[in-house]
C-alpha positions in Angstrom: 114.4 -37.4 -312.2 111.3 -35.9 -313.8 109.1 -37.5 -316.4 105.6 -37.1 -317.9 103.0 -39.6 -316.6 100.1 -41.1 -318.6 97.9 -38.2 -317.5 100.5 -35.8 -319.1 101.5 -34.4 -315.7 105.1 -33.8 -314.7 106.2 -36.2 -312.0 109.4 -36.9 -310.0 110.5 -40.4 -309.5 112.9 -41.7 -306.8 115.7 -44.2 -307.2 113.7 -46.6 -304.9 110.7 -46.4 -307.3 112.9 -47.0 -310.3 114.4 -50.0 -308.5 110.8 -51.3 -308.0 110.1 -50.8 -311.7 113.3 -52.6 -312.7 112.4 -55.6 -310.5 108.9 -55.8 -311.9 110.3 -55.5 -315.5 112.3 -58.7 -314.8 109.9 -60.7 -312.6 106.3 -59.7 -313.4 103.9 -61.0 -312.6 105.0 -60.7 -309.0 103.1 -60.3 -305.8 103.8 -58.8 -302.4 104.8 -62.0 -300.6 106.8 -63.4 -303.5 108.8 -60.1 -303.6 109.4 -60.2 -299.9 110.6 -63.8 -300.1 113.1 -63.0 -302.9 114.3 -59.5 -301.9 113.6 -59.4 -298.2 111.7 -56.2 -298.7 108.0 -55.6 -298.1 106.8 -53.1 -300.6 104.3 -50.5 -299.3 100.9 -50.8 -300.9 100.7 -47.0 -301.1 103.8 -46.9 -303.3 102.4 -49.7 -305.5 99.1 -47.8 -305.8 100.9 -44.5 -306.6 103.0 -46.0 -309.4 99.8 -47.6 -310.8 97.9 -44.3 -310.7 100.8 -42.6 -312.6 100.3 -45.3 -315.2 103.7 -46.9 -314.8 102.5 -50.5 -314.3 99.4 -52.7 -314.3 98.3 -54.0 -310.9 95.8 -56.7 -310.0 94.2 -56.0 -306.6 93.5 -59.4 -305.2 90.9 -58.8 -302.5 87.3 -58.6 -303.7 85.6 -55.3 -302.8 88.9 -53.6 -302.0 87.9 -50.3 -303.7 90.6 -48.3 -301.8 93.3 -50.8 -303.0 94.8 -51.4 -299.6 94.9 -55.2 -299.6 96.9 -57.9 -301.5 98.2 -57.1 -305.0 100.2 -58.4 -307.9 102.2 -56.3 -310.4 101.3 -57.7 -313.8 103.7 -55.7 -315.9 105.1 -52.4 -317.0 103.9 -50.1 -319.7 105.8 -48.0 -322.2 106.0 -45.0 -319.8 107.7 -47.1 -317.2 110.1 -48.7 -319.7 111.0 -45.1 -320.9 111.6 -44.0 -317.3 114.0 -46.9 -316.7 115.8 -46.3 -320.0 116.3 -42.6 -319.2 117.3 -43.3 -315.7 120.0 -45.7 -316.9 121.2 -43.3 -319.5 121.4 -40.5 -316.9 123.3 -42.9 -314.4 125.8 -43.9 -317.1 127.0 -40.3 -317.5 
């Protein structure tokens, strides 16, 4: 599915990323190890960073001096763009 990100660029989003957004919508704030303990999945930091850069959620990077955002993280919550993406995904899936 395509959507417009916070930088007004057209982006594609995968089912996997939408699932990540849905999980965060229900459980935020949630961190890497908490998610792994609950779901059994270890989310890739690159994916977390990419969704943050597209403005879909707010992330706290936990390691001081981690300017490249490769260390520990916690998803704090979604923004309106992400909630819109989830709503449109669900509408599309219901057809």
